[in-house]
C-alpha positions as CSV (number, residue, x, y, z in Angstrom):
1,M,-11.3,-15.0,18.6
2,A,-12.9,-11.9,17.1
3,A,-10.9,-8.7,17.5
4,K,-12.3,-6.1,19.8
5,A,-12.3,-2.4,19.3
6,R,-13.0,0.7,21.3
7,S,-13.6,4.2,20.0
8,M,-11.2,7.0,20.8
9,N,-12.8,10.2,21.9
10,D,-10.2,12.6,20.4
11,R,-10.1,13.5,16.8
12,T,-6.5,12.8,16.2
13,S,-4.3,9.7,16.5
14,S,-3.1,8.8,20.0
15,R,0.2,7.7,18.5
16,P,2.5,10.7,18.3
17,A,4.8,11.0,15.3
18,P,8.3,9.7,16.1
19,R,11.0,12.2,16.4
20,A,13.8,12.3,13.9
21,P,17.2,14.1,14.4
22,L,17.6,17.2,12.4
23,G,20.6,15.7,10.7
24,D,18.6,12.8,9.4
25,K,15.9,15.1,8.1
26,L,18.5,17.3,6.3
27,R,20.0,14.2,4.6
28,V,16.6,13.1,3.2
29,V,15.7,16.6,2.1
30,A,19.1,17.2,0.5
31,G,18.8,13.9,-1.4
32,S,15.4,14.9,-2.7
33,L,16.6,18.4,-3.7
34,L,19.7,17.1,-5.4
35,F,17.8,14.6,-7.6
36,L,15.1,17.3,-8.3
37,V,17.7,19.8,-9.5
38,L,19.4,17.2,-11.7
39,A,16.0,16.3,-13.3
40,I,15.3,19.9,-14.1
41,L,18.7,20.4,-15.6
42,R,18.2,17.3,-17.8
43,R,14.9,18.8,-18.9
44,L,16.5,22.1,-19.8
45,L,19.0,20.1,-21.9
46,G,16.1,18.4,-23.7
47,Q,16.7,15.0,-21.9
48,R,13.5,13.5,-20.5
49,R,13.6,10.2,-18.6
50,R,10.5,9.1,-20.5
51,P,8.8,10.9,-23.4
52,G,5.4,10.6,-21.8
53,W,6.5,12.4,-18.5
54,G,5.5,16.0,-18.0
55,L,7.7,18.3,-16.0
56,Q,5.7,18.0,-12.8
57,L,5.7,14.2,-12.9
58,E,9.4,13.9,-13.7
59,A,10.2,16.4,-10.9
60,L,8.1,14.5,-8.3
61,I,9.6,11.1,-9.2
62,A,13.1,12.6,-9.0
63,A,12.3,13.9,-5.6
64,Y,11.1,10.5,-4.5
65,R,14.2,8.9,-6.0
66,G,16.4,11.3,-4.0
67,S,14.6,10.6,-0.8
68,W,14.8,6.8,-1.3
69,S,18.5,7.0,-2.2
70,V,19.2,7.9,1.4
71,M,17.5,4.8,2.8
72,P,20.3,2.3,2.5
73,A,22.9,4.5,4.3
74,L,20.5,5.9,6.9
75,G,18.8,2.5,7.7
76,I,15.1,1.7,7.4
77,V,14.1,2.7,11.0
78,R,15.8,6.1,10.9
79,W,14.5,6.7,7.4
80,R,11.0,5.7,8.5
81,N,11.1,8.1,11.4
82,V,12.0,11.0,9.1
83,G,9.0,10.2,6.9
84,E,6.7,10.0,9.9
85,A,7.9,13.1,11.5
86,M,7.4,15.1,8.3
87,S,4.0,13.7,7.4
88,P,1.0,15.3,9.2
89,L,-2.1,13.2,9.2
90,Q,-4.4,14.2,6.3
91,T,-7.4,12.2,5.0
92,D,-8.4,14.2,1.8
93,G,-10.8,16.3,3.9
94,L,-12.7,13.4,5.5
95,E,-13.2,13.4,9.3
96,P,-11.2,10.5,10.8
97,R,-12.7,8.4,13.6
98,F,-10.0,6.3,15.4
99,V,-10.5,2.9,17.0
100,R,-8.3,0.3,18.7
101,I,-8.3,-3.2,17.2
102,G,-7.2,-6.2,19.1
103,S,-5.8,-6.1,22.6
104,G,-2.6,-6.3,24.6
105,A,0.7,-6.3,22.8
106,S,-1.0,-6.9,19.5
107,E,-3.4,-3.9,19.8
108,I,-3.3,-1.7,16.7
109,E,-4.8,1.6,15.7
110,G,-7.3,1.9,12.9
111,V,-9.2,4.9,11.4
112,W,-12.7,5.0,9.9
113,L,-13.3,7.4,7.1
114,E,-16.8,7.9,5.7
115,P,-17.4,9.9,2.5
116,P,-20.4,12.4,2.3
117,V,-22.3,10.0,-0.1
118,P,-21.8,6.5,1.2
119,A,-22.9,3.5,-0.9
120,G,-25.1,2.3,1.9
121,S,-25.9,2.7,5.5
122,G,-25.8,0.8,8.7
123,A,-23.8,-2.4,9.5
124,Q,-24.8,-3.9,6.2
125,A,-23.2,-1.1,4.2
126,P,-20.1,-2.0,2.1
127,V,-16.7,-1.5,3.7
128,L,-13.3,-0.9,2.1
129,L,-10.6,-2.4,4.3
130,Y,-7.3,-0.7,3.3
131,F,-3.7,-1.9,4.0
132,H,-1.0,0.8,3.4
133,G,2.3,0.0,1.7
134,G,5.8,0.6,2.9
135,G,7.8,-2.6,2.5
136,F,6.3,-4.0,5.7
137,C,8.9,-1.7,7.4
138,F,7.7,1.9,7.1
139,A,4.8,4.2,6.2
140,S,1.5,4.5,8.1
141,L,-1.9,6.3,8.2
142,R,0.1,9.5,8.3
143,T,1.9,8.9,5.0
144,H,-1.0,7.3,3.3
145,G,-4.0,9.2,4.7
146,T,-4.6,11.4,1.7
147,L,-4.6,8.4,-0.7
148,I,-6.9,6.4,1.6
149,G,-9.3,9.3,1.8
150,A,-9.3,9.7,-2.0
151,L,-10.1,6.0,-2.4
152,A,-12.9,6.3,0.1
153,R,-14.4,9.2,-1.8
154,A,-14.0,7.3,-5.2
155,A,-15.6,4.2,-3.8
156,R,-18.3,6.2,-1.9
157,T,-18.2,3.8,0.9
158,R,-16.9,3.8,4.5
159,T,-13.3,2.8,4.8
160,L,-11.2,1.3,7.6
161,A,-7.5,1.6,7.5
162,F,-5.0,0.6,10.2
163,D,-1.4,0.8,11.3
164,Y,-0.2,-2.8,11.4
165,R,3.0,-3.6,13.2
166,L,6.2,-2.9,11.3
167,A,9.5,-4.7,10.9
168,P,12.3,-5.0,11.9
169,E,10.7,-4.6,15.4
170,H,7.9,-6.9,14.4
171,P,8.9,-9.3,11.5
172,A,6.6,-11.7,9.7
173,P,4.0,-12.8,10.3
174,A,3.0,-9.8,12.5
175,A,1.6,-7.7,9.7
176,L,-0.6,-10.6,8.5
177,E,-1.8,-11.3,12.0
178,D,-2.9,-7.7,12.3
179,A,-4.6,-7.8,8.9
180,L,-6.6,-10.8,9.9
181,A,-7.5,-9.1,13.2
182,A,-8.8,-6.1,11.3
183,Y,-10.9,-8.3,8.9
184,R,-12.3,-10.3,11.8
185,Y,-13.1,-7.1,13.6
186,L,-15.4,-6.1,10.7
187,L,-17.1,-9.5,10.8
188,A,-17.6,-9.0,14.6
189,Q,-19.2,-5.7,13.8
190,Q,-21.8,-7.6,11.7
191,V,-20.4,-6.5,8.4
192,P,-21.1,-9.4,6.0
193,A,-18.0,-10.8,4.3
194,R,-19.7,-10.3,0.9
195,R,-19.8,-6.5,1.7
196,I,-16.1,-6.2,2.4
197,V,-13.4,-5.4,-0.2
198,L,-9.7,-5.6,0.7
199,A,-7.3,-3.1,-0.9
200,G,-3.7,-2.1,-0.5
201,D,-0.7,-0.7,-2.3
202,S,2.8,-2.1,-2.6
203,A,3.5,-4.3,0.5
204,G,-0.1,-3.5,1.4
205,G,-1.2,-5.1,-1.9
206,T,0.9,-8.1,-0.9
207,L,-0.8,-8.2,2.4
208,V,-4.2,-8.2,0.7
209,L,-3.2,-11.3,-1.2
210,N,-1.6,-13.0,1.9
211,T,-4.8,-12.3,3.9
212,L,-7.0,-13.8,1.2
213,L,-4.9,-16.9,1.0
214,A,-4.8,-17.3,4.8
215,L,-8.6,-16.9,5.1
216,R,-9.1,-19.4,2.3
217,D,-6.8,-21.9,3.9
218,A,-8.5,-21.5,7.3
219,G,-11.9,-22.0,5.7
220,E,-13.1,-18.6,6.9
221,P,-15.6,-16.4,4.9
222,L,-13.8,-14.6,2.1
223,P,-14.4,-11.0,1.3
224,A,-16.2,-10.0,-1.9
225,A,-13.0,-8.9,-3.8
226,G,-9.4,-7.7,-3.5
227,V,-7.5,-4.8,-4.9
228,A,-3.7,-4.9,-5.2
229,L,-2.0,-1.7,-6.4
230,S,1.6,-2.3,-7.5
231,P,1.8,-5.4,-5.2
232,W,5.2,-6.8,-4.2
233,V,4.4,-10.4,-4.9
234,D,7.9,-11.9,-4.7
235,L,10.1,-11.0,-1.8
236,S,13.1,-12.7,-3.4
237,C,12.9,-9.7,-5.8
238,S,12.9,-11.6,-9.1
239,G,12.2,-10.0,-12.5
240,E,14.3,-8.4,-15.2
241,S,12.3,-5.2,-14.8
242,F,14.4,-4.5,-11.6
243,Q,17.1,-3.7,-14.1
244,T,15.2,-2.4,-17.2
245,N,13.1,0.0,-15.2
246,A,15.8,1.0,-12.7
247,A,16.3,4.4,-14.4
248,F,12.6,5.3,-14.1
249,D,11.2,4.0,-10.8
250,F,12.1,5.4,-7.4
251,V,11.9,1.9,-5.9
252,G,15.0,-0.1,-6.6
253,A,16.2,-3.6,-6.0
254,E,18.4,-2.4,-3.1
255,H,15.4,-1.0,-1.3
256,C,13.3,-4.1,-1.7
257,L,16.1,-6.4,-0.6
258,L,16.7,-4.2,2.5
259,A,13.0,-4.3,3.4
260,A,12.8,-8.0,2.7
261,E,15.7,-8.8,5.0
262,S,14.1,-6.8,7.8
263,Y,10.7,-8.3,7.4
264,L,11.6,-11.9,6.8
265,A,14.1,-12.2,9.7
266,G,15.7,-15.3,8.1
267,A,12.5,-16.8,6.6
268,D,12.5,-18.1,3.0
269,P,11.4,-15.2,0.7
270,R,9.9,-17.7,-1.7
271,S,7.6,-19.1,1.0
272,P,4.0,-19.1,-0.4
273,D,2.9,-17.6,3.0
274,L,5.0,-14.6,2.3
275,S,5.3,-14.2,-1.4
276,P,1.9,-14.7,-3.2
277,L,3.7,-15.4,-6.5
278,F,4.6,-18.9,-5.2
279,A,1.2,-19.8,-3.6
280,E,-1.6,-22.0,-4.9
281,L,-4.0,-19.3,-6.0
282,Q,-7.3,-21.2,-6.8
283,G,-10.4,-20.2,-4.9
284,L,-9.6,-16.5,-4.5
285,P,-12.3,-13.9,-5.0
286,P,-12.2,-11.4,-8.0
287,L,-9.1,-9.2,-8.0
288,L,-8.2,-5.8,-9.5
289,V,-4.4,-5.4,-10.0
290,H,-2.9,-2.1,-11.0
291,L,0.6,-1.9,-12.5
292,G,2.8,0.8,-13.9
293,E,4.6,0.0,-17.0
294,A,7.7,1.8,-15.8
295,E,7.9,0.2,-12.3
296,T,10.6,-2.2,-11.2
297,L,8.0,-4.7,-9.9
298,R,6.4,-5.1,-13.4
299,D,7.7,-8.5,-14.4
300,Q,6.8,-10.3,-11.1
301,V,3.3,-8.8,-11.0
302,L,2.7,-9.9,-14.6
303,R,3.8,-13.4,-13.6
304,F,1.4,-13.4,-10.7
305,V,-1.5,-12.3,-12.8
306,T,-0.8,-15.1,-15.3
307,R,-0.6,-17.7,-12.6
308,A,-3.8,-16.4,-10.9
309,R,-5.7,-16.5,-14.2
310,E,-4.4,-20.1,-14.8
311,A,-5.8,-21.0,-11.4
312,G,-9.2,-19.8,-12.4
313,V,-9.2,-16.4,-10.5
314,D,-11.1,-13.5,-12.1
315,V,-8.3,-11.0,-12.4
316,Q,-8.8,-7.5,-13.9
317,L,-5.4,-6.2,-14.8
318,A,-4.8,-2.5,-15.6
319,V,-1.4,-1.5,-16.8
320,Y,-0.8,2.2,-16.9
321,P,1.9,3.3,-19.5
322,D,4.7,5.5,-18.2
323,M,3.6,5.1,-14.5
324,V,5.9,4.1,-11.7
325,H,5.3,2.4,-8.3
326,V,2.0,3.4,-6.7
327,W,1.5,6.5,-8.9
328,H,-1.9,6.8,-7.3
329,M,-0.2,9.0,-4.7
330,M,0.9,11.5,-7.4
331,R,-2.4,13.3,-8.1
332,S,-0.7,16.7,-8.2
333,A,1.6,15.5,-11.0
334,T,-0.5,13.2,-13.3
335,P,-4.1,12.7,-14.2
336,D,-3.5,9.0,-14.3
337,A,-3.4,9.0,-10.5
338,Q,-7.0,10.1,-10.2
339,R,-8.0,8.0,-13.2
340,A,-6.6,4.9,-11.4
341,I,-8.3,5.9,-8.1
342,D,-11.6,6.2,-9.8
343,E,-11.2,2.8,-11.4
344,V,-10.6,1.3,-7.9
345,G,-13.7,3.1,-6.7
346,A,-15.9,1.6,-9.4
347,F,-14.5,-1.9,-8.7
348,V,-15.2,-1.6,-5.0
349,R,-18.8,-0.4,-5.6
350,K,-19.4,-3.2,-8.1
351,H,-18.2,-6.0,-5.9
352,G,-19.1,-4.6,-2.4
353,N,-22.8,-4.0,-3.0
């Protein structure tokens, strides 16, 4: 059944940011500050984490590492609430238009963003459908709004993003069900499948691949292409890079295992419905995969790309030296972030038109 949507008259999300106790906020902020100070001290002593990192990038990654270091002790839900409470909705200057997708208990909130110079007009115009990351357990339109807006500007096309249900309250396959509902909503709005490009970061990139596989298996029209930014393709967390890049990336094995446990709720992490690395990959549309050389997910992503190419999938892989997980969100610290965003925009325009 096609998903239904109704517009919201107000200009802001109807979903209030969750409250977080002051103590939880202080723990997360203190973790960030501690790691930041240590990184600056190392730089003063001439000790860089990586030779290619500038001061701003190393400081920002250190702050991320400090924040994420608190997650295992605080727990995913409390840690998520701190991030939400401290993240005002921003969409890179674009005016958001909110809609409701689905109905009843599975109703989710989406936001339309339209850049000043769209690639087309009307229902036939291309659409970028974006899935935010967050280990299937945290993050939202609030935390990812700036990145989504930047991608919409780079692609020069209208963009729909949405807040899918999160684990542990809503374990698998809730996120996939919501992703499929959002895609079917676009079809119901008379947007041709050939004009839709799916994109997402981290677990959102995983969700892009899971959605493509589910649509293929159901015999439904496939979108024009997919974009996976630092996708988490193996929820069993395989790959030597979890150890070799642990000193660089802010995402560690402990965070991925914690998120996987919450999301899977006892399901097999190597199930092809959950971990695209183990799926049969033939018949998928063209893919753009972005990967940071310094991120912990590197090895599993490279294995996925190899398997996809062996299955005949047209995969464009871009590996950015010295970059960590979803560096696209670090525009203030590295030009590689905007460079990567621009590359995604060009890919979307090429395949969505």
